[in-house]
N, C-alpha and C positions, 0 to 999 in steps of 0.2 A: 524542586523546580530546577529547570535548566535554562539559563539566561543566554539569549543570543541577540545579536544586532541585526538590523535590517540588511538583507542581501548576504548575510553570513550563511554558509552551507551547513545544513544540519544533516549529519550522517546517522543512520539507524541500522540496526541489525536485529532480525527476529530469527529465533532458532527453535527447533523442536528437540526436546530432550528425549531421546530414544536410543536404545542400543541397535535398533534396526537401521543399518546403513543403506537400505534400499528405499529410503524416503527422500523426497525433494520438497522444497518449500518455495512458494512464490507469493508475491504481494498481489492481492486481487483488488482491494479497495482501501483507500486511506483518505480520511477527511479531517479537517481542522474545524474547531468550534470554540467560541469564547465561553461556552457553558459545558462543564464536564458531564452534565446530566441530559443535555439536549443536543443531539447530533443530527437534527432534522431542520430546525428553524433557521438559524444563521450558521451556515457552513461554507467552507472553502474546500472544494474537491481537489485532491492532489493526484489521485489515481482512482479510476472506477472501472470495474470489470476488466482489469488488466491493462487498461488504456490510460496513458498519461494525460492528465487534465492541466498540469502545470508545466510550462515549457522548461523549467529548471530541473524537473524530476529526472533522475538517472539511477540505473541499477549498477551494482558493482559486483565483480566476480568474488566467489568465496571458494576456498578449497574444500569446504564441507557442504555437500548437497542439502543437508538439513538446516542450512542457514540461508536467509535472504538478506542481502545488503542493498540499501538504497539511500538516496539523499535528495534534498531539494534545497533551494535557496529560501531563506526567510523572506516572506512576502509582505506586502503592505498591510495585509490583514492584521499583522501583529502590531503595527503602529496605531491601529484604531482600537485595540483591545488590550487591557492590562495583562491578561493571561490568555493563552491559546492552548487548547487541548487537542491531542490527536487520537483518533480511533482508526485502527487498521484491521482489516480482515485478511487473513492469509489462507492459502490453499496448501494442503499437505497431500501429496500424491505419491504413488509408486514410481520410483526412478525407472526410466525407460518405457513407461506406459505412454506412448505417443498420442493416445486418444484422450488422455486426462486433460482437465482444464489447466493444469500447470504448464503443459507443453503447448497449449493453443495460443498463449500470449494474448496480445490485444485482439479483442473481438467481441462483438455483441453476442449475447446469449440468444439462442434460437427462440423465436416467439411462436406461441401456439396459434394455430389457425382458429379463429372464432367461428368459422363456418358462415353460412348465409344467415 
């Protein structure tokens, strides 16, 4: 476990271990839950579909494109629960592929037309 106080900044880094230097990583979704087995019932969204849901969320530059660095302030959610667990989903894309989700940033995914 990692212990933090309310409003303390939590810094995270996620990396892809690959010899392919033409990869890039970005954070797509990250949520917090008091239950490590249930990330649907009681959750606090930090980032969803590349869009920040927490005002303290920030990304940080990395010299390695295969790493994504980000952080956020410990929120009141932790004061109401003894433990808080994070689940983050990352995107791994080709570096320089401007049509990939990694390069689209914050944006809603296109919805399919249900028709008449």
